[in-house]
N, C-alpha and C positions, 0 to 999 in steps of 0.2 A: 504493500499500499504506500501509496506518494504522497508525501506530506507536502500541505500547502503552506505559502507563507504564513497565514494565519496560524497553523499548526505549530510554526518554526518561532513565531513571536512569543506562544503561551509557552511553548518547551522553556526558551531564554528566559522568560518572566519566572518560571519555577524553579531553574536552576539559580537564579540571583536573587531568590526568595522575595518577591514583588508580588503585590497584588492590585488588582486595578480596581477604580472606584464600585463598582458591581460586586466584586469578588468582597472588596474590605466590608461593605454595607451587608453581605450575606453573613459573614464571619462575625458582626457586631449585633446583627440582628435588628438592624434599621434601614430606612430608605435612603438613597443617594442624595434627597434633599435634606435629610436629617445630618448628615455627613457634611454637606458644604455648610450648614449653618454652623455645626460644630467648630469647622474650619475656621468660619469667619468668627467665632468665637475664642478662638483659640485652643479649642479642647482636644484638637486633635494632633497628634507627632509629626513630625517635620514631615512633609511630602516630597517625592519628587516629580518632578513635572520633565516630561520629554517634547520635543517640537518647538513650538510658540508658545507653550504652556496649557494646548487644548486637552493633552492626555496627563492624568495624574495616577501616581502608583503610591504605594506606602510599602514599606519595610513588614515581611510577616512578622518578623519576631516583634517589631513595635507594636503590632496591632493585637496581637496575642497578650503582649504584656498589659496593654490597654484594656482590654477585655476579661484580664484575669484579676485588674485591679479594681473593676468595679462592681458595685453592688446594683446588679440589673440595668435599666438603661441609664446612660447618660442624660442628665436634662437637657431637653431643647433648650437653645439658646434663648428663645422667644416665650419660654415661661418662667424664666428668672427674675 
C-alpha cells in the first residue's frame, strides 16, 4: 500500500510527538473553539505554528501533562 502525502505528514507528526488542533481537542475532551479561547487566555502550553501560522501543533508531552494536572475541564475563558 502506497502512502499518500497526508499519510507521511501524519507519520512525521507522530514521530516528532506533535498533535494538531483536532487531536489536541480530542485528548482534552473539548472543542476546537474552547482550545482557541484557552490559547487567547494563556491557559495552553506553547504552540508550534507552521507556514504562515495557519497550522497549529502542540507537543504531546505538554498536552498530556496539562490533562494530568487538571480536575475536569479547564474553565472557559468566558466563564471567569
